[in-house]
C-alpha positions, 0 to 999 in steps of 0.5 A: 072193842070195836074192832071184827070180833070172832068166838073161839069157843073151846069144847076140850082142845088143847089148840085152842089158844093156838087157833086164836093166835093164827086168827089175829095173823090174819088181822082178825081180832079173837078171843077164847071162851069155854063153852059154858060161857053163860051165853046171854054173854056171847050174844052182848058181845056180838061176835061177826063168827062163831069156832067150836074146836075139841073133841066129842070123845067124852062121852059127858059132855057130846049132849051137852056141847051138840045141844049149845052148838044149837044154840049158837046156831039160831044167831045165825052167824057163820060157824066154822067147825075143827076137829069137832066129831065128823056127826057134827058135820054130817048133821049140819049141812046147810049154808054156814056151816064150815069144816077146818080139817079134821086134824089141824096140825097148829093150822101150820100148812099152808091149806089149812091157812088158806082154808081159815083165811078164806072163811074169814075173808070170805065166807064171814066177808072180815075186813081184817081191821086188827092193826098194832096202830090201831090198838094203840090209838084205841087203848090212849082214847079208853085209857084217857076216857076212863081215868080222866085227870085222875092220877095212876100209879104202875108196878113195874116188874122188870118185865116185857108187859109191864115195862110196855104198859107203863110206856103205852099209859104214860103216852095216855096220861103222861105224868099223871102215872106213877111208876113203882117199881118193887125190888122183892129179892127176887130178880135177877143178876142186875137186874133191879139197877137196869131196870131203874137205870132205863125207867129213871133215866131214859124215859121221864117219867114219875119213878119210885124204887122199892126195897122190899126183900126184907117182907116178901122173904119173911110173908115167902117164908115156909111157903113151898106150893107154886100156887101160895107163893104167886097170890103171897106175892102177887097181894104184897104187890097189891099192898106195896102199891096201897102203901105208895099210893097214900104218898101221892095224893088222888091216885086211883087207879092201878096198873097191871101188865096182865097179858091175854094168856095170863087169862086164859091160862087162869081159866079154872073152869072144869078143874083146867087151872095152869097157873093162877097168874099175880096178875089175876088170881093173887089180888086181894078182896079189899084192894082200895083201889077205883079200877084197875088198868089193864092196857095189854089184856086183849094181846099175846106175847108177840103182840105186846113187843109189836106194840113195844116197837110200835112205842119207841122201846129200844130193842133190847128191852122188847127183845129181853128174857121174858121174866115172870113176874113173881121173880125166881119165885117159880124158879126157885124149888121148895120154901125159897131162902135169900141163900137160894135165891143168890145161888140162882141168880149167879147160875143163870146170870152165868146160863145167859152169859154162855149163851151170849157168847154162842150166839144164840140170844136170840136165836133161843125164845127163852131160858133159864135156870130153875134150882130144883129142891133136889140136892145131891151128893157130890165132889169140890176139892177132894170134899164131899158135897150134898148140893143142889142141882139145877136145871136149865131150860131153853125154848123155842116158841111163837107164841107160848101158848106151846114151844120145843126145847131147843137143843143147845149144842152139846159144847155150850152146855158143858161150859155152862155145867163146868163154870156154874159147878166151879163156880157158883159153890152149893151146886154140884150137879146141872141137868137138862130140861128137855120136854115141850109144852104140853105137857109142861109148861115153861115155868116148873112152877 
């Protein structure tokens, strides 16, 4: 990328990704890398400035980070310190070393925003060249240059990321792209029909619909570990693509809807893995494609939506509820069966319908149901039941890096609970997840 770049050196902060997003709001491209990233790679990236964020409270890393700080200073680029212990600031009062407030609140206050903007535009003298249309134009040029006249295939998962990636790549290469929609049997209610209609009827794309439900469920049988689920699904996606690619002459490239938080959250630095993403951690070693195209890998979720709108996608597609690539597999706790998936589909559809009826669908950033692995005693038609518990989740967020739970009105919760327990046989209890991110992630697995 030819944009002006700023590197955020993560020294163990919970706010590094949030800070990166705030910088991008100021039209400056920023990246997050752990502090132990190879310095030679950093030098080669030609960053315009560095931001150290984190705490030096852990004694085992104090000396290492201080030494690294001195190394970065040798590049003679402006450095901003955020949350770093006062001794570094006191030891480095010379020109080019700046500090944001000792305790930032996600760079939300006007004073913090002003201080950050002054650092970027006055101290570093950036021009603010991170723009949506420029990004689209650059990606189109990059894709065309890399693939030439070769053919590509893309897996449509039903989510916003893969949909935007599909339209962006199609804009670059047209009929060279074939979109493969893998119906793994773990979509939401009526999701498969929606995806099929949108891309087959509304866009002039090569579109293949593969019904692979039985194949996925067989691979996932008796698997309860969420990391194994994700890796299995990632591998099966690739295998299905490989089979379809053999039917398409010269299909050499695979397109994926990987976005920036996928990459950051999959970083296992110092054992801090949040979760592996099917687009990042699940690829088999013997992949049969010449290359992988990930046009959205530098974008946060809200930036993906902006790109989608700029490309002309309809709002009802761009602002669809986020849906993980592994689908309901990561919303069914424990082992997965077709019967469990059907239970969750119906419960989730009821929740989404009642949220829409209450006029809250654009007020809540993400909402869904989870089939917990818990079964408990209940009563249905005066008979004893021992059925599943469903949890409902609703969050407010700016960038999906952090989130607070949304306070669904009690009357809406009441309707949701009564409908699920009366209309979905096999579920006798509904609970409400009131946990933010952090400490929880948005998905349960």
